[in-house]
N, C-alpha and C positions, 0 to 999 in steps of 0.2 A: 504494500498500499503506500508506505511513505519512504520518504528520499532520508530523512534524515529527523524522524521523531527521536527526542530525547526523551520521555517517557511514555510509557503506556498511557492510553487517554483513560482508562479507568482508576488511574492516579490521582486524577485530576477531574474526577466527576464525568467525563465523557465515555460514551460508547464506541468501542471500536468498530463494531457491525454497522452502527448507525454513521460514523464520520469514515468508513469506506466509500458510500454512498457520494463524497464530493471527490472521491478519485475518479470514481464511474463518471461523473457527469463534467468533470473536466476531460474525461479521456472523450466522450459523446460530443464534445463542444470540437475539439480538434478533428476528431474521424468526417464531422458535417462541415468543416470548413469553415467555422463560425470564428475561428481563433487559428492563429499560428501555434503558440506555446502559452503555456498558464505556469504559472508559482502560484501556491496557495500555503499561506501559514494558520495555522490556530495554537494561539494561547491561552490555558489557564492557569489561573492560583500560581503566577510567575513561571509557568514551564511550559516548553513548546511539545506541545500531543500530535500535531498532525504538520506535516511538510513536506508536500508531494508536486513533482515536476511532470508536466507534461507537453507533448509536441516538440518543436523546433523553434530554435531563436533568431532560424535566417534561413528560410524554404530555399531559395536561391542555390545556397550555398551548403544546403543539405547538414545545417547546425544544428545537432539536438541542443533544446532547452536545458540550460544548467541551472542547479541552485542560486550560485552565484552572479547570474544574467544583470546586466545593467541594463535598468529602463528608463526611459520617458517618465516622471511621474506628475508632469505640469502640473495640476492645481492641489496635487498633494503637496506641493512646496508651499502654500500659503498657509497650515497650520505651524509651519517651521521661523516663516518671514513675523507671526503671528505672536510665537513666543521671543523671538527677537527685540518686538516691540514692549513687549510686557515686561522683559527683562528693566529696557529704560524707564517702563511704567514703574516697579519697584523702587526705583531710586528717586522718585517724586519728580522727575524730569518732566511731567504733564500730568492733567488730567483728562479721564476718558469725555468729559465732556467741554477738553478746552476745544475751541477752533483751529483749524489745522493751518490758516491763514498766519498763525502766531511764529508757525516755522517756516512757511512756504506762502510768502504774501499772493503771489499769483492766484490764489485761490480766495481771497477778500472779493465781497461785493460779487459771487457767483449769480448768473440769470437760467431760468428754469424754461424750457420748450413748452409751448402751450398750442401748437398749430402751424398752418402756413400754408401757402401755396404756390407752385411754380418755382419750386427748388427755394424758397426763402422762408426762413424759421422766425414764427414769431416767438416771442421772451417776453418773461415778467422777473421782476426781482425775487430772488429766492428768499421764502419765509425766515429763515436763518442761517449761517453759515454751518460747512460741515464739519461736523468733531471728529475727534478719534475713534469713540463708538461707532458712529455711523461708518465707516470704513472697514473695520473690525469687523461688524454684522452683516454690511452690506446691503446698507438703506440710505445711502451717500449721494444716490442719485446719477452716479458714475455708470458707465456701461462699459460694454466692449464693442469693436465693430463688426466682430464677425457674428454677432446676433442677428443683424441683417433684419429687424423688427421696426425700426422707426428711424425717421430720418437724421436724430442726432448720432443711431451707428453710422448712417453715411457719413456724415461728418467725422469721426473717426477715421474711415477709411479712405477717405478724402483728404486726409489730413496726416495719413500716415501714424497714427497716434495706436503703435502695435508694438508692445514690449517683446514680443517673441523674434520678431523679424529686423527691428531696425537695429543699425550701428551705429549710432550717434551718441548721445549721453542718458544716465537717469536722467538728471535735472532737465536735457533739453525737453525730454521727451514728458515728465509730469508738467512741467510747466505750460506747454502746447497744451496738454489736456485739460490744464485748468481755463482755457480759451475756451471750452467747447462749450456750449449749453450741457445742462443737467436734464436729466430724464425726468426727475420729480423732485419737487422740495425733499431737502434731509431728514432722513428721521420717517417720511411718510409711505416709502414703497420697498420691498425688497427685490429688489435687482441686483445681479450676478453684475461682477464689474471688475476692471482694472485695479480699485480700491487697495488691494493687497500689495499694487505694484506702487502705489503711492506711499504705503507703508513702508514699503523697505527705502526709497527714497528719504522716508522721516527717519528711519533708524539712521542714517549717513549724516543727516543733516541735524538731529539730537544730538548724537553721538562724537560727530568729528571725524568719523573713521569710515572708509567707503564699505557701501553695505556689503558687496560680496566677502568683503576682509570681516567683517562683522560677523555674519552668520559661520562662515568657514569657521571662524577661529573660536566665536564665544559660544555656539550653538552646535554647530555642525562635530568639531573636532572634541570641542568636551564632552559630546556624549557618545566619543566614540563610535562615531558613524564614519567607517574607513571607506567607500564608496561612493559619499553622498558627495556631489558637488556640479557646478555649473558647467562644467564639461567633461569629456571622457578622457582623462591621459594616456596618451600611447601607450604604456605597459598594460592598459585594459582593454584597447580596440576590441581585441579579440573575446571579449565577453559583450558587447554592446549589443542589442538586439536589431531587427528588423521591426519598422512600424507599418502597419497593413490599412487598408481600409475596404470593405466589399467590393469587389470586380464585376457588380450587376450582374454576375452569370453564376452565381452560388460559390462562388470562391472568393479569394483575397489578390489584390495587388498592393503591393509593395510602394509604398508614398514616403518612406525616408529609407535611404540604403545606410547600413551601419560603417560602410567602406568610405561612404562620401559623405557624412553627414555633418551640420552645422554644430553639432555637440562634441566633432572631434579636437575643438581647439576653444580657446578662450574667446568672450566676447566683452565687446565694451559694455551692453546695457544687459545688466544682470537681472532677470524676472524674478522678483520676489513674489509674483503669484501663479508662475506657472514654469520657473526655467531649471529647477534640478532634475538632475538622474540619480537614481539612487538602486538599492536591492532589498530582496526580502526581509533579509538579516538585520542589514540597517534600519530599515523600518519598522521592524520588527521591535528594536530597541527603541524606538523614539515611543512606539506605542509603549512601551513599557515605562518609559521614564513618563508619561503623561497618566498611566493608571496609578504610578507610584507616586502622584500629588507633585510633581516637579522633581525628582529626583532618582539616579540612576546610579546603582553601585557607589553609593558613598558621595555622587557628585549631584550637587544640588544646584540648579540652574533657577527654579522659579519655589514661591513659597507655594504652601499647601491652598491658602485662602486663595492666592493669585489664580492657580490651578481650579480652585471650585469656580471663582466667578468668569474665568474663562470658558468655562463646560456648562454654564447655565443658559438660559432661555433669556437673551435681550430682546425680543419683539413681543410686541405687541399682539399676542396670539399667535398661531401659526404661521408658517411660510404662504400659505392659502388665505389666510386674512391680509396678510400684506400683501397680495395681488400676484402671487406666484402659486397656484396650485400644481402645474406640475412644472420639472427641470431635469433635462436628459429622460429616461427612461422612469424615472422616479416621481410619483404621486409625492406633494409637499403639505397634503393636509395632514393634519397631527405632529409635524415635525418642526422646531423653531430654530433657531441661530443663534450661538455665545457669540466668544469674540476669536471668530478665527474658523469656528467647526459648527456643523449642523446638530442639532440635540434633539434627541424625540422626547415630545411630548407625550403622544398618547397611541401607544402601539393597534388598538382597534381601530381610531379613527385613520393612522395611516395604511392600514389594512397587513399589515407587515409584520412576521416574528419582531419581537424588540423588547427591549425595556425602557422604560421612562428614565431619562437621565443618561441615558448612551450617546455617544456623540462618536461625530464619522466625518469622512469626506471622500471624495474620488478625485479623478483626475481627467484628461479631453480623452486619452489611448483606452479609455474600460477600467482603468487602475481603481481600486478602492481601498477603504480601510473603515474598521470601527471599534471603539473602543467600550466595554461594558463593564462600568464600575462596581453594578450590582452583582455579575455575575463573576467577575472579577478576570475577565476575557477580555481577548482581543483577537482580529482576523487582519491580514494583511493577504490583496488579491492582486499579482501582477499579471498582466497579458498587455499587448500592444495591436489597439485596434480602435480605428478612430472611424465615424465621430461614436461618443459613447454609450448615445441613446442604439445604436444598431440594434443590440440584444441584450434583456434583463438581466446579464449576468448576476450584479451585484444584487438584486431579488431573489435569485434562485439559490446565489450561493449564501444569502443569511439565512433562509429556511433551512438548508442544508447543513450548516452551523449549527444554527440553535436547536433544530432538533434531535442535536447528537447529545444535548447534555444529559445525562440520568441521573443525574442527585444535584 
């Protein structure tokens, strides 16, 4: 069943027979050509009970998936950036309700899109300024160009406000973003956005240290994440996975060749919202740090009360109440948002197995993780398939892992 399981599932209250369903499911996805390769890790009570690998890291080169394969984790970068900014919060460098214009003056006097025609956007003054909490819980009124849902998204595309592709500077991109109209008044709507990229720049401004240096030294290296970075260094190139999309014929097509990817070299813009690569073991260590309330192996980066605040729901209701009933392939009825993480409020309303207080997020290439403090359990799921809405991997895996709890 398992590539590197360290304890029998029964030792931590899980069923081996029931967990074996995860392995069967993984291989079913590969055989059906829904994914090229998958790595899944399940931990409970501080011990890895399931760690399995299936499929290929690179179909064209017939390279099998490996336990230490390196993946683009995209938005699973956001929780690490959120930890970085909250480390500065713990130094009383800002308050959550402070306007971000205190550190980035370009964000003063924001305007909100209210309509328009013939390519002209009508705007009104924002009811209040964007705060740190608005950025952390995605109620800032910012958006993403790839959403392609409103003229504001179009403005982002036209002005190349894209932290994944641009080779300017973090400062230049953030200040360009500050010139765009907001999609909604700050604090009124949940809308996924470049907010965490802005937080990355705020880490840089407040600390006086380049964002990528702060994140690497103070978070990634401090936690002992040995394969997590904004690029894949040359000695690790052979471990880097290919990224895929459906080919429209029931198969997969490569959309990022691991031998030619932009991830093979450092970049000038390092995205706090989606720029990292990582492995299952590294991300499991991050989850362990979170479940341990800010500490791992004697190394404390955040206080217990800070982690509790980050993983509480900060929305007025759930995401459905805040204007987002669905995101990717997942319903957001019954699910709120904290400071960098989605937060389960009501599993019955969300219509999925889970526990109130469990927190999670995923990435654009169908990766996912969730941490459940009540069950003392976390799951890390890594694959490379875009868009993440292609198949309900995350929802299916949630059922498969939770149904394995035997005590």
